[in-house]
Backbone of each chain as nested JSON, in Angstrom:
{
  "chains": [
    {"id": "A", "residues": [
      {"number": 1, "name": "UNK", "atoms": {"N": [0.868, -1.146, -0.394], "CA": [-0.026, 0.317, -0.152], "C": [0.481, 1.132, 0.214]}},
      {"number": 2, "name": "UNK", "atoms": {"N": [1.571, 0.816, 0.829], "CA": [2.35, 2.281, 0.989], "C": [4.302, 2.576, -0.131]}},
      {"number": 3, "name": "UNK", "atoms": {"N": [4.267, 1.255, -0.033], "CA": [5.624, 1.07, -0.706], "C": [6.669, 2.239, -0.162]}},
      {"number": 4, "name": "UNK", "atoms": {"N": [7.321, 2.817, -1.555], "CA": [8.387, 3.205, -1.59], "C": [8.554, 4.806, -1.272]}},
      {"number": 5, "name": "UNK", "atoms": {"N": [7.158, 5.02, -1.331], "CA": [5.982, 6.758, -1.213], "C": [6.816, 7.275, 0.529]}},
      {"number": 6, "name": "UNK", "atoms": {"N": [6.306, 5.851, 1.22], "CA": [7.234, 5.891, 2.489], "C": [7.931, 6.143, 2.849]}},
      {"number": 7, "name": "UNK", "atoms": {"N": [9.084, 5.668, 2.557], "CA": [10.51, 6.134, 2.893], "C": [11.133, 7.323, 2.621]}},
      {"number": 8, "name": "UNK", "atoms": {"N": [11.233, 7.287, 4.822], "CA": [12.219, 8.604, 4.776], "C": [13.202, 9.123, 3.952]}},
      {"number": 9, "name": "UNK", "atoms": {"N": [13.332, 10.951, 3.686], "CA": [13.77, 11.265, 3.035], "C": [15.704, 11.546, 3.52]}},
      {"number": 10, "name": "UNK", "atoms": {"N": [15.964, 10.526, 4.241], "CA": [16.884, 10.645, 4.744], "C": [17.88, 9.162, 3.744]}},
      {"number": 11, "name": "UNK", "atoms": {"N": [16.958, 8.208, 3.614], "CA": [17.673, 7.287, 2.713], "C": [17.395, 7.271, 1.077]}},
      {"number": 12, "name": "UNK", "atoms": {"N": [16.817, 8.213, 1.115], "CA": [16.277, 8.657, -0.574], "C": [17.644, 8.4, -1.27]}},
      {"number": 13, "name": "UNK", "atoms": {"N": [18.328, 8.578, -0.814], "CA": [19.788, 9.438, -1.183], "C": [21.0, 7.882, -1.868]}},
      {"number": 14, "name": "UNK", "atoms": {"N": [20.571, 6.989, -1.286], "CA": [21.197, 5.784, -1.313], "C": [20.456, 5.236, -2.702]}},
      {"number": 15, "name": "UNK", "atoms": {"N": [21.457, 5.226, -3.224], "CA": [21.414, 4.207, -5.068], "C": [20.543, 3.072, -4.658]}},
      {"number": 16, "name": "UNK", "atoms": {"N": [19.547, 3.086, -4.997], "CA": [18.877, 1.516, -4.41], "C": [19.339, 0.093, -5.063]}},
      {"number": 17, "name": "UNK", "atoms": {"N": [20.465, 0.437, -5.919], "CA": [21.226, -1.002, -5.888], "C": [21.959, -1.333, -4.985]}},
      {"number": 18, "name": "UNK", "atoms": {"N": [22.266, -0.253, -4.583], "CA": [23.088, -0.836, -3.067], "C": [22.559, -1.342, -1.764]}},
      {"number": 19, "name": "UNK", "atoms": {"N": [21.028, -0.606, -2.129], "CA": [19.892, -0.935, -0.466], "C": [19.172, -2.175, -0.779]}},
      {"number": 20, "name": "UNK", "atoms": {"N": [19.7, -2.194, -1.969], "CA": [19.226, -4.014, -2.589], "C": [20.012, -4.73, -2.471]}},
      {"number": 21, "name": "UNK", "atoms": {"N": [21.463, -4.341, -2.876], "CA": [22.23, -5.782, -2.428], "C": [22.589, -6.115, -0.934]}},
      {"number": 22, "name": "UNK", "atoms": {"N": [22.765, -5.133, -0.333], "CA": [22.976, -4.96, 1.296], "C": [21.718, -5.512, 2.081]}},
      {"number": 23, "name": "UNK", "atoms": {"N": [20.32, -5.485, 1.192], "CA": [18.963, -6.347, 2.153], "C": [19.487, -8.301, 1.514]}},
      {"number": 24, "name": "UNK", "atoms": {"N": [19.901, -8.533, 0.338], "CA": [19.747, -9.772, 0.207], "C": [21.399, -10.375, 0.922]}},
      {"number": 25, "name": "UNK", "atoms": {"N": [22.65, -9.667, 1.403], "CA": [23.352, -10.194, 1.688], "C": [23.071, -10.405, 3.334]}},
      {"number": 26, "name": "UNK", "atoms": {"N": [22.646, -9.111, 3.844], "CA": [22.238, -9.13, 4.958], "C": [21.132, -10.992, 5.787]}},
      {"number": 27, "name": "UNK", "atoms": {"N": [20.319, -11.122, 3.91], "CA": [19.506, -12.603, 4.666], "C": [20.599, -13.257, 4.548]}},
      {"number": 28, "name": "UNK", "atoms": {"N": [21.484, -13.306, 3.509], "CA": [22.656, -14.389, 3.679], "C": [23.324, -14.741, 4.583]}},
      {"number": 29, "name": "UNK", "atoms": {"N": [23.368, -13.704, 5.067], "CA": [24.893, -13.594, 6.484], "C": [23.924, -14.568, 7.305]}},
      {"number": 30, "name": "UNK", "atoms": {"N": [24.979, -15.432, 8.179], "CA": [24.554, -16.675, 8.887], "C": [23.916, -15.809, 10.457]}},
      {"number": 31, "name": "UNK", "atoms": {"N": [23.298, -16.193, 10.318], "CA": [21.611, -15.671, 11.529], "C": [22.533, -16.558, 12.66]}},
      {"number": 32, "name": "UNK", "atoms": {"N": [22.971, -17.249, 13.785], "CA": [24.198, -18.064, 14.428], "C": [25.466, -17.117, 14.606]}},
      {"number": 33, "name": "UNK", "atoms": {"N": [25.679, -16.381, 13.98], "CA": [26.508, -15.535, 13.853], "C": [26.1, -14.68, 15.202]}},
      {"number": 34, "name": "UNK", "atoms": {"N": [25.215, -14.617, 14.896], "CA": [24.462, -13.292, 15.886], "C": [25.187, -12.14, 15.078]}},
      {"number": 35, "name": "UNK", "atoms": {"N": [25.755, -12.173, 14.313], "CA": [25.632, -10.826, 13.815], "C": [25.558, -10.884, 12.113]}},
      {"number": 36, "name": "UNK", "atoms": {"N": [26.33, -9.297, 11.914], "CA": [25.761, -9.281, 10.113], "C": [26.83, -8.701, 9.884]}},
      {"number": 37, "name": "UNK", "atoms": {"N": [27.768, -9.556, 9.219], "CA": [29.147, -9.634, 8.342], "C": [29.432, -8.368, 8.125]}},
      {"number": 38, "name": "UNK", "atoms": {"N": [28.077, -7.28, 7.36], "CA": [28.411, -5.935, 6.545], "C": [26.846, -5.117, 7.059]}},
      {"number": 39, "name": "UNK", "atoms": {"N": [27.257, -4.711, 8.345], "CA": [25.783, -4.409, 9.08], "C": [25.804, -2.738, 8.415]}},
      {"number": 40, "name": "UNK", "atoms": {"N": [26.923, -2.151, 7.559], "CA": [26.936, -0.814, 7.359], "C": [26.334, -1.128, 6.365]}},
      {"number": 41, "name": "UNK", "atoms": {"N": [25.815, -2.224, 5.642], "CA": [25.041, -2.553, 4.016], "C": [23.286, -2.205, 4.779]}},
      {"number": 42, "name": "UNK", "atoms": {"N": [23.452, -2.777, 5.831], "CA": [21.697, -2.746, 6.521], "C": [21.543, -1.568, 7.703]}},
      {"number": 43, "name": "UNK", "atoms": {"N": [22.488, -0.969, 7.723], "CA": [22.316, 0.26, 8.718], "C": [22.272, 0.85, 7.211]}},
      {"number": 44, "name": "UNK", "atoms": {"N": [22.233, 1.179, 6.359], "CA": [21.491, 1.716, 5.203], "C": [20.357, 1.73, 4.341]}},
      {"number": 45, "name": "UNK", "atoms": {"N": [20.042, 0.462, 5.007], "CA": [18.415, -0.01, 4.256], "C": [17.732, 0.889, 5.317]}},
      {"number": 46, "name": "UNK", "atoms": {"N": [16.062, 0.807, 4.434], "CA": [14.907, 1.483, 4.811], "C": [13.584, 0.49, 4.883]}},
      {"number": 47, "name": "UNK", "atoms": {"N": [13.558, 0.012, 5.922], "CA": [12.452, -0.888, 5.901], "C": [11.444, -1.392, 4.918]}},
      {"number": 48, "name": "UNK", "atoms": {"N": [11.325, -1.924, 4.288], "CA": [9.915, -1.991, 3.374], "C": [9.956, -2.961, 3.167]}},
      {"number": 49, "name": "UNK", "atoms": {"N": [7.695, -3.008, 4.116], "CA": [7.665, -4.037, 4.39], "C": [6.711, -4.398, 2.991]}},
      {"number": 50, "name": "UNK", "atoms": {"N": [5.917, -5.931, 3.017], "CA": [5.339, -6.298, 2.179], "C": [3.746, -5.038, 1.919]}},
      {"number": 51, "name": "UNK", "atoms": {"N": [3.44, -5.121, 0.737], "CA": [2.092, -4.303, 0.819], "C": [1.08, -4.555, 1.855]}},
      {"number": 52, "name": "UNK", "atoms": {"N": [0.187, -3.869, 2.578], "CA": [-1.15, -4.708, 3.312], "C": [-1.4, -4.853, 2.311]}},
      {"number": 53, "name": "UNK", "atoms": {"N": [-1.857, -5.961, 2.147], "CA": [-3.179, -6.539, 1.196], "C": [-4.702, -5.94, 1.742]}},
      {"number": 54, "name": "UNK", "atoms": {"N": [-5.18, -5.922, 0.906], "CA": [-7.002, -5.613, 1.125], "C": [-7.399, -4.968, 3.183]}},
      {"number": 55, "name": "UNK", "atoms": {"N": [-5.701, -3.496, 2.221], "CA": [-5.866, -2.776, 3.558], "C": [-7.035, -1.854, 3.296]}},
      {"number": 56, "name": "UNK", "atoms": {"N": [-8.327, -1.295, 4.79], "CA": [-9.477, -0.602, 4.616], "C": [-9.279, 0.545, 5.32]}},
      {"number": 57, "name": "UNK", "atoms": {"N": [-9.932, 1.514, 4.271], "CA": [-10.261, 2.622, 4.418], "C": [-9.784, 2.986, 5.78]}},
      {"number": 58, "name": "UNK", "atoms": {"N": [-9.457, 4.107, 5.993], "CA": [-9.519, 4.148, 8.042], "C": [-9.502, 3.577, 9.086]}},
      {"number": 59, "name": "UNK", "atoms": {"N": [-8.618, 2.35, 8.311], "CA": [-7.454, 1.571, 9.692], "C": [-6.436, 2.047, 9.991]}},
      {"number": 60, "name": "UNK", "atoms": {"N": [-5.891, 1.884, 11.058], "CA": [-4.511, 1.908, 11.123], "C": [-3.876, 0.557, 10.985]}},
      {"number": 61, "name": "UNK", "atoms": {"N": [-2.958, 0.553, 10.205], "CA": [-2.242, 0.095, 9.878], "C": [-0.541, -0.576, 10.697]}},
      {"number": 62, "name": "UNK", "atoms": {"N": [0.436, -1.516, 11.074], "CA": [1.492, -1.629, 11.147], "C": [2.309, -2.964, 10.365]}},
      {"number": 63, "name": "UNK", "atoms": {"N": [2.815, -2.139, 9.817], "CA": [3.917, -3.587, 9.026], "C": [4.732, -4.657, 10.315]}},
      {"number": 64, "name": "UNK", "atoms": {"N": [4.132, -6.056, 9.661], "CA": [5.207, -6.619, 10.479], "C": [6.203, -6.966, 9.795]}},
      {"number": 65, "name": "UNK", "atoms": {"N": [7.11, -7.025, 11.093], "CA": [8.857, -6.724, 11.377], "C": [9.128, -8.84, 10.99]}},
      {"number": 66, "name": "UNK", "atoms": {"N": [9.798, -8.68, 10.044], "CA": [10.747, -10.136, 9.867], "C": [11.951, -9.76, 9.834]}},
      {"number": 67, "name": "UNK", "atoms": {"N": [12.545, -10.964, 10.409], "CA": [14.011, -10.822, 10.78], "C": [14.856, -10.848, 9.868]}},
      {"number": 68, "name": "UNK", "atoms": {"N": [15.665, -9.541, 9.624], "CA": [16.712, -9.629, 8.544], "C": [17.859, -9.265, 8.975]}},
      {"number": 69, "name": "UNK", "atoms": {"N": [18.788, -8.4, 9.098], "CA": [20.177, -9.003, 10.125], "C": [20.155, -8.623, 10.687]}},
      {"number": 70, "name": "UNK", "atoms": {"N": [21.072, -8.666, 12.441], "CA": [21.329, -8.069, 13.229], "C": [23.008, -7.576, 13.908]}},
      {"number": 71, "name": "UNK", "atoms": {"N": [22.435, -5.938, 14.201], "CA": [23.721, -6.222, 15.118], "C": [24.309, -6.966, 15.692]}},
      {"number": 72, "name": "UNK", "atoms": {"N": [25.427, -6.691, 15.79], "CA": [26.435, -7.451, 16.579], "C": [26.202, -6.794, 17.94]}},
      {"number": 73, "name": "UNK", "atoms": {"N": [26.493, -7.359, 19.316], "CA": [25.784, -6.798, 20.489], "C": [26.051, -5.521, 20.762]}},
      {"number": 74, "name": "UNK", "atoms": {"N": [27.356, -5.638, 20.8], "CA": [28.286, -3.68, 21.056], "C": [27.393, -2.847, 20.759]}},
      {"number": 75, "name": "UNK", "atoms": {"N": [27.449, -3.241, 18.753], "CA": [26.975, -1.98, 18.533], "C": [25.541, -1.766, 19.035]}},
      {"number": 76, "name": "UNK", "atoms": {"N": [24.606, -2.837, 18.953], "CA": [23.188, -2.376, 19.35], "C": [23.17, -2.25, 19.935]}},
      {"number": 77, "name": "UNK", "atoms": {"N": [23.488, -2.608, 21.712], "CA": [23.874, -1.601, 22.743], "C": [23.709, -0.265, 22.403]}},
      {"number": 78, "name": "UNK", "atoms": {"N": [24.954, 0.533, 21.416], "CA": [25.657, 1.486, 21.397], "C": [24.266, 2.371, 20.697]}},
      {"number": 79, "name": "UNK", "atoms": {"N": [23.883, 1.933, 19.682], "CA": [22.573, 2.208, 19.145], "C": [20.995, 2.295, 18.993]}},
      {"number": 80, "name": "UNK", "atoms": {"N": [21.337, 1.718, 20.511], "CA": [20.046, 1.772, 21.511], "C": [19.091, 0.598, 20.682]}},
      {"number": 81, "name": "UNK", "atoms": {"N": [19.087, 0.155, 19.388], "CA": [17.811, -1.581, 19.122], "C": [19.192, -2.399, 18.01]}},
      {"number": 82, "name": "UNK", "atoms": {"N": [19.228, -3.695, 18.531], "CA": [20.486, -4.664, 17.331], "C": [19.294, -4.931, 16.07]}},
      {"number": 83, "name": "UNK", "atoms": {"N": [18.541, -4.246, 15.202], "CA": [17.333, -4.4, 14.575], "C": [18.026, -2.875, 13.575]}},
      {"number": 84, "name": "UNK", "atoms": {"N": [18.85, -3.429, 12.325], "CA": [18.703, -2.098, 11.9], "C": [18.117, -1.323, 11.172]}},
      {"number": 85, "name": "UNK", "atoms": {"N": [16.52, -1.868, 10.613], "CA": [15.829, -1.31, 10.507], "C": [14.632, -0.542, 11.243]}},
      {"number": 86, "name": "UNK", "atoms": {"N": [15.239, -1.174, 12.826], "CA": [14.746, 0.258, 13.349], "C": [15.656, 1.356, 14.096]}},
      {"number": 87, "name": "UNK", "atoms": {"N": [17.153, 0.873, 13.509], "CA": [17.636, 2.528, 14.221], "C": [17.654, 3.46, 13.037]}},
      {"number": 88, "name": "UNK", "atoms": {"N": [16.743, 4.11, 14.179], "CA": [16.24, 5.678, 13.316], "C": [16.76, 6.266, 14.14]}},
      {"number": 89, "name": "UNK", "atoms": {"N": [17.768, 7.094, 14.309], "CA": [18.072, 7.625, 15.367], "C": [17.856, 9.718, 15.528]}},
      {"number": 90, "name": "UNK", "atoms": {"N": [16.957, 9.781, 16.709], "CA": [16.066, 11.371, 15.885], "C": [16.693, 11.847, 16.234]}},
      {"number": 91, "name": "UNK", "atoms": {"N": [16.633, 12.937, 14.676], "CA": [16.971, 14.199, 13.834], "C": [17.693, 13.668, 12.882]}},
      {"number": 92, "name": "UNK", "atoms": {"N": [18.273, 13.043, 12.506], "CA": [18.581, 11.91, 11.153], "C": [17.95, 12.196, 10.062]}},
      {"number": 93, "name": "UNK", "atoms": {"N": [17.033, 12.183, 10.324], "CA": [15.852, 12.391, 9.606], "C": [14.705, 13.955, 9.669]}},
      {"number": 94, "name": "UNK", "atoms": {"N": [14.908, 15.51, 8.886], "CA": [15.159, 16.386, 9.419], "C": [12.844, 16.106, 8.95]}},
      {"number": 95, "name": "UNK", "atoms": {"N": [12.584, 15.903, 8.737], "CA": [11.187, 15.229, 7.855], "C": [10.768, 14.828, 8.764]}},
      {"number": 96, "name": "UNK", "atoms": {"N": [10.845, 14.111, 9.36], "CA": [10.588, 13.153, 11.013], "C": [11.007, 13.934, 12.591]}},
      {"number": 97, "name": "UNK", "atoms": {"N": [11.545, 15.176, 12.217], "CA": [12.317, 15.587, 12.942], "C": [11.243, 17.419, 13.615]}},
      {"number": 98, "name": "UNK", "atoms": {"N": [11.406, 17.067, 14.996], "CA": [10.312, 18.156, 15.403], "C": [11.782, 19.626, 15.556]}},
      {"number": 99, "name": "UNK", "atoms": {"N": [12.781, 19.424, 15.862], "CA": [14.164, 20.415, 16.191], "C": [15.201, 19.679, 15.389]}},
      {"number": 100, "name": "UNK", "atoms": {"N": [15.168, 18.539, 14.653], "CA": [16.058, 17.439, 13.768], "C": [17.127, 19.126, 12.818]}}
    ]},
    {"id": "B", "residues": [
      {"number": 1, "name": "UNK", "atoms": {"N": [38.714, 0.883, 37.382], "CA": [38.63, -0.413, 37.419], "C": [39.323, -0.808, 36.078]}},
      {"number": 2, "name": "UNK", "atoms": {"N": [39.802, -1.627, 36.166], "CA": [40.783, -2.539, 34.849], "C": [39.335, -2.948, 33.345]}},
      {"number": 3, "name": "UNK", "atoms": {"N": [40.838, -1.997, 31.87], "CA": [40.702, -2.132, 30.919], "C": [39.696, -3.386, 30.49]}},
      {"number": 4, "name": "UNK", "atoms": {"N": [39.891, -4.695, 30.64], "CA": [39.85, -6.155, 31.028], "C": [38.311, -6.498, 31.484]}},
      {"number": 5, "name": "UNK", "atoms": {"N": [38.575, -5.612, 33.072], "CA": [37.056, -5.68, 33.806], "C": [35.774, -4.887, 32.779]}},
      {"number": 6, "name": "UNK", "atoms": {"N": [36.422, -3.928, 32.589], "CA": [35.71, -2.723, 31.836], "C": [35.576, -3.143, 30.935]}},
      {"number": 7, "name": "UNK", "atoms": {"N": [35.85, -4.085, 29.83], "CA": [35.406, -4.773, 28.155], "C": [34.321, -5.744, 28.393]}},
      {"number": 8, "name": "UNK", "atoms": {"N": [34.77, -6.509, 29.618], "CA": [34.586, -8.254, 30.264], "C": [33.467, -7.341, 30.444]}},
      {"number": 9, "name": "UNK", "atoms": {"N": [32.97, -6.423, 31.148], "CA": [31.408, -6.195, 31.903], "C": [30.358, -5.167, 30.913]}},
      {"number": 10, "name": "UNK", "atoms": {"N": [31.289, -4.695, 30.032], "CA": [30.918, -3.843, 28.554], "C": [29.598, -5.263, 27.376]}},
      {"number": 11, "name": "UNK", "atoms": {"N": [30.442, -6.322, 27.991], "CA": [30.021, -7.178, 26.67], "C": [28.755, -8.263, 27.224]}},
      {"number": 12, "name": "UNK", "atoms": {"N": [29.054, -8.176, 28.509], "CA": [27.971, -9.145, 29.349], "C": [26.657, -7.7, 28.76]}},
      {"number": 13, "name": "UNK", "atoms": {"N": [26.904, -6.452, 29.893], "CA": [25.504, -5.747, 29.184], "C": [24.675, -5.58, 27.835]}},
      {"number": 14, "name": "UNK", "atoms": {"N": [26.124, -5.61, 26.488], "CA": [25.498, -5.829, 25.311], "C": [25.15, -7.137, 25.008]}},
      {"number": 15, "name": "UNK", "atoms": {"N": [25.149, -8.443, 25.45], "CA": [24.303, -9.282, 25.766], "C": [23.015, -9.817, 25.758]}},
      {"number": 16, "name": "UNK", "atoms": {"N": [23.124, -8.992, 27.253], "CA": [21.794, -8.842, 28.407], "C": [20.969, -8.275, 27.016]}},
      {"number": 17, "name": "UNK", "atoms": {"N": [20.867, -6.935, 26.294], "CA": [20.19, -5.844, 25.475], "C": [19.627, -6.155, 24.986]}},
      {"number": 18, "name": "UNK", "atoms": {"N": [21.053, -7.188, 24.264], "CA": [20.461, -8.315, 23.153], "C": [19.153, -9.797, 23.147]}},
      {"number": 19, "name": "UNK", "atoms": {"N": [19.627, -9.903, 24.104], "CA": [18.159, -11.069, 24.983], "C": [17.034, -10.078, 24.885]}},
      {"number": 20, "name": "UNK", "atoms": {"N": [17.272, -9.287, 25.601], "CA": [15.689, -8.873, 25.719], "C": [15.241, -6.967, 24.774]}},
      {"number": 21, "name": "UNK", "atoms": {"N": [16.257, -7.659, 23.717], "CA": [15.586, -7.629, 22.307], "C": [15.327, -8.424, 21.302]}},
      {"number": 22, "name": "UNK", "atoms": {"N": [15.86, -9.637, 21.841], "CA": [14.955, -10.721, 21.493], "C": [13.472, -11.14, 21.949]}},
      {"number": 23, "name": "UNK", "atoms": {"N": [13.879, -10.825, 23.504], "CA": [12.967, -11.709, 23.75], "C": [11.499, -10.591, 23.35]}},
      {"number": 24, "name": "UNK", "atoms": {"N": [11.929, -9.553, 23.28], "CA": [10.732, -8.799, 22.672], "C": [10.645, -8.922, 21.175]}},
      {"number": 25, "name": "UNK", "atoms": {"N": [10.889, -9.354, 20.642], "CA": [10.668, -9.44, 18.965], "C": [9.636, -11.164, 19.053]}},
      {"number": 26, "name": "UNK", "atoms": {"N": [10.466, -12.352, 19.785], "CA": [9.486, -13.358, 20.262], "C": [8.456, -13.415, 20.819]}},
      {"number": 27, "name": "UNK", "atoms": {"N": [8.08, -12.73, 21.334], "CA": [6.625, -12.058, 22.023], "C": [6.099, -12.079, 20.58]}},
      {"number": 28, "name": "UNK", "atoms": {"N": [6.137, -11.119, 19.706], "CA": [5.429, -11.096, 18.494], "C": [5.341, -11.953, 17.342]}},
      {"number": 29, "name": "UNK", "atoms": {"N": [6.87, -13.046, 17.877], "CA": [6.684, -13.476, 16.835], "C": [7.398, -14.786, 17.537]}},
      {"number": 30, "name": "UNK", "atoms": {"N": [6.524, -15.007, 17.985], "CA": [6.678, -16.66, 18.981], "C": [6.68, -18.223, 17.881]}},
      {"number": 31, "name": "UNK", "atoms": {"N": [6.725, -18.053, 16.469], "CA": [7.195, -18.848, 15.67], "C": [8.257, -18.874, 14.486]}},
      {"number": 32, "name": "UNK", "atoms": {"N": [8.874, -17.958, 15.542], "CA": [10.292, -17.711, 14.189], "C": [11.446, -17.831, 14.967]}},
      {"number": 33, "name": "UNK", "atoms": {"N": [11.536, -19.519, 13.725], "CA": [12.678, -20.201, 14.497], "C": [13.502, -20.163, 15.325]}},
      {"number": 34, "name": "UNK", "atoms": {"N": [13.995, -19.008, 13.993], "CA": [15.353, -19.245, 13.571], "C": [15.792, -17.268, 14.825]}},
      {"number": 35, "name": "UNK", "atoms": {"N": [14.875, -16.815, 15.374], "CA": [14.852, -16.06, 15.859], "C": [15.003, -16.141, 17.346]}},
      {"number": 36, "name": "UNK", "atoms": {"N": [14.697, -17.684, 17.259], "CA": [14.684, -17.964, 19.02], "C": [16.0, -19.156, 18.877]}},
      {"number": 37, "name": "UNK", "atoms": {"N": [16.421, -19.475, 17.83], "CA": [18.096, -19.787, 18.568], "C": [19.085, -19.143, 17.832]}},
      {"number": 38, "name": "UNK", "atoms": {"N": [18.237, -17.638, 18.03], "CA": [19.606, -16.515, 17.927], "C": [19.599, -16.264, 19.986]}},
      {"number": 39, "name": "UNK", "atoms": {"N": [18.34, -16.713, 20.392], "CA": [17.846, -15.581, 21.78], "C": [18.812, -17.166, 22.369]}},
      {"number": 40, "name": "UNK", "atoms": {"N": [18.496, -17.922, 22.2], "CA": [19.155, -19.229, 22.91], "C": [20.496, -18.798, 23.123]}},
      {"number": 41, "name": "UNK", "atoms": {"N": [21.613, -18.897, 21.675], "CA": [22.576, -18.638, 21.429], "C": [22.916, -17.554, 22.409]}},
      {"number": 42, "name": "UNK", "atoms": {"N": [22.423, -16.639, 22.466], "CA": [22.695, -15.531, 23.196], "C": [22.542, -15.566, 24.469]}},
      {"number": 43, "name": "UNK", "atoms": {"N": [21.692, -16.247, 24.571], "CA": [21.771, -16.144, 26.207], "C": [22.389, -16.933, 26.554]}},
      {"number": 44, "name": "UNK", "atoms": {"N": [22.561, -18.766, 26.611], "CA": [23.818, -19.19, 26.501], "C": [25.385, -18.648, 26.239]}},
      {"number": 45, "name": "UNK", "atoms": {"N": [25.548, -18.013, 25.768], "CA": [26.838, -16.74, 25.545], "C": [27.118, -16.247, 26.959]}},
      {"number": 46, "name": "UNK", "atoms": {"N": [25.615, -15.01, 27.213], "CA": [25.728, -14.398, 28.008], "C": [26.361, -14.96, 29.386]}},
      {"number": 47, "name": "UNK", "atoms": {"N": [25.439, -15.967, 30.233], "CA": [25.52, -16.946, 30.718], "C": [26.797, -17.814, 31.434]}},
      {"number": 48, "name": "UNK", "atoms": {"N": [27.22, -17.548, 29.882], "CA": [29.335, -17.529, 30.191], "C": [30.258, -16.867, 30.535]}},
      {"number": 49, "name": "UNK", "atoms": {"N": [29.426, -16.123, 30.053], "CA": [30.374, -14.636, 29.936], "C": [30.026, -14.673, 31.634]}},
      {"number": 50, "name": "UNK", "atoms": {"N": [29.325, -14.002, 31.989], "CA": [28.661, -13.782, 33.553], "C": [29.945, -14.543, 34.532]}},
      {"number": 51, "name": "UNK", "atoms": {"N": [29.542, -16.011, 34.058], "CA": [30.533, -16.949, 34.9], "C": [31.73, -16.756, 35.451]}},
      {"number": 52, "name": "UNK", "atoms": {"N": [31.757, -16.25, 33.767], "CA": [33.6, -15.922, 34.138], "C": [33.508, -14.964, 34.705]}},
      {"number": 53, "name": "UNK", "atoms": {"N": [33.262, -13.767, 33.853], "CA": [32.94, -12.866, 35.061], "C": [32.535, -13.04, 36.282]}},
      {"number": 54, "name": "UNK", "atoms": {"N": [32.194, -13.448, 36.545], "CA": [31.791, -14.001, 38.484], "C": [33.096, -14.623, 38.993]}},
      {"number": 55, "name": "UNK", "atoms": {"N": [33.661, -15.572, 37.771], "CA": [34.538, -16.271, 38.686], "C": [35.81, -15.024, 39.058]}},
      {"number": 56, "name": "UNK", "atoms": {"N": [35.994, -14.598, 38.099], "CA": [37.279, -13.771, 38.317], "C": [37.015, -12.641, 38.86]}},
      {"number": 57, "name": "UNK", "atoms": {"N": [35.854, -11.743, 39.374], "CA": [35.767, -10.903, 39.831], "C": [34.912, -10.382, 41.285]}},
      {"number": 58, "name": "UNK", "atoms": {"N": [33.975, -11.658, 41.023], "CA": [33.641, -11.171, 42.217], "C": [31.708, -11.023, 41.927]}},
      {"number": 59, "name": "UNK", "atoms": {"N": [30.348, -11.068, 42.394], "CA": [29.432, -10.697, 41.934], "C": [28.673, -9.941, 41.002]}},
      {"number": 60, "name": "UNK", "atoms": {"N": [27.526, -10.163, 40.479], "CA": [27.255, -9.315, 39.634], "C": [26.235, -8.652, 40.554]}},
      {"number": 61, "name": "UNK", "atoms": {"N": [25.751, -9.755, 41.184], "CA": [24.587, -9.354, 42.089], "C": [24.911, -10.45, 43.193]}},
      {"number": 62, "name": "UNK", "atoms": {"N": [24.041, -9.262, 44.212], "CA": [23.741, -10.063, 45.606], "C": [22.797, -11.223, 45.42]}},
      {"number": 63, "name": "UNK", "atoms": {"N": [22.055, -11.649, 44.874], "CA": [22.061, -13.379, 45.271], "C": [22.69, -14.479, 44.681]}},
      {"number": 64, "name": "UNK", "atoms": {"N": [24.186, -14.071, 43.949], "CA": [24.865, -14.868, 42.681], "C": [25.907, -14.859, 43.934]}},
      {"number": 65, "name": "UNK", "atoms": {"N": [26.076, -13.413, 45.439], "CA": [26.989, -13.805, 46.067], "C": [26.671, -14.825, 47.16]}},
      {"number": 66, "name": "UNK", "atoms": {"N": [27.61, -15.87, 46.588], "CA": [27.676, -17.483, 47.628], "C": [28.885, -18.022, 48.479]}},
      {"number": 67, "name": "UNK", "atoms": {"N": [29.678, -17.082, 48.24], "CA": [30.937, -17.271, 49.317], "C": [30.888, -16.451, 50.642]}},
      {"number": 68, "name": "UNK", "atoms": {"N": [32.322, -16.634, 51.572], "CA": [31.812, -16.6, 52.757], "C": [33.571, -15.725, 52.543]}},
      {"number": 69, "name": "UNK", "atoms": {"N": [33.955, -14.18, 53.247], "CA": [32.881, -13.145, 53.649], "C": [32.132, -13.207, 52.378]}},
      {"number": 70, "name": "UNK", "atoms": {"N": [31.273, -12.074, 52.999], "CA": [30.259, -11.501, 51.75], "C": [30.814, -10.711, 50.718]}},
      {"number": 71, "name": "UNK", "atoms": {"N": [30.972, -11.339, 49.998], "CA": [31.643, -10.459, 48.919], "C": [30.881, -9.345, 48.191]}},
      {"number": 72, "name": "UNK", "atoms": {"N": [29.793, -9.308, 48.144], "CA": [28.735, -8.375, 47.368], "C": [29.32, -6.664, 48.003]}},
      {"number": 73, "name": "UNK", "atoms": {"N": [29.981, -6.193, 48.954], "CA": [30.254, -4.967, 48.862], "C": [31.234, -4.404, 48.841]}},
      {"number": 74, "name": "UNK", "atoms": {"N": [32.257, -5.595, 48.235], "CA": [34.012, -5.728, 47.652], "C": [34.071, -4.845, 45.977]}},
      {"number": 75, "name": "UNK", "atoms": {"N": [32.155, -5.695, 45.782], "CA": [32.512, -5.314, 44.081], "C": [32.27, -3.185, 43.91]}},
      {"number": 76, "name": "UNK", "atoms": {"N": [32.897, -2.869, 42.753], "CA": [33.24, -1.347, 42.958], "C": [31.262, -1.408, 43.136]}},
      {"number": 77, "name": "UNK", "atoms": {"N": [31.011, 0.158, 43.145], "CA": [29.633, 1.436, 42.682], "C": [29.944, 1.622, 41.816]}},
      {"number": 78, "name": "UNK", "atoms": {"N": [28.322, 1.538, 41.883], "CA": [27.658, 1.387, 40.499], "C": [28.627, 3.545, 39.397]}},
      {"number": 79, "name": "UNK", "atoms": {"N": [28.764, 4.247, 40.415], "CA": [29.825, 4.758, 40.387], "C": [31.334, 4.984, 39.553]}},
      {"number": 80, "name": "UNK", "atoms": {"N": [31.563, 4.329, 40.298], "CA": [33.186, 3.268, 39.626], "C": [33.035, 2.344, 38.889]}},
      {"number": 81, "name": "UNK", "atoms": {"N": [32.455, 1.908, 38.196], "CA": [32.268, 0.957, 37.742], "C": [32.753, 1.649, 36.513]}}
    ]}
  ]
}
């Protein structure tokens, strides 16, 4: 339903092939290592959930999170989340920040 | 505090945080086997590191103070850590 139109502007400058590459690598990265070998790529990627099928007007929807790749523990602690797709520091994207 | 001790404590904190994050994720994704594997792996790693730390530097919580004399008070205060 929303697709790329909801992509925050801060991430819009990333060439699509770069983020796509990061995404596919992220999925391939071994989960049991509890880290993602190229989490810098993960950090760049925006969350691009599947469109919500059959969405009805005047209802609010939250896209379902899927496990992609994870930050290594120490980086996770520093960023405040181990999920790269949720790592959106306040102020990084002026469009969504009051005083950003 | 020694660098090695601080580093180890930091790693324990990071693993504990990771465990909480995965805990929350699993609450909404109870059938995600991959996440469950990572959670168990993290919990195990955290426990191992914690046991190592306590063996080397003393208890991390009062409830793991199990030696005589009472060792808990010997560990650094939060603002010293």
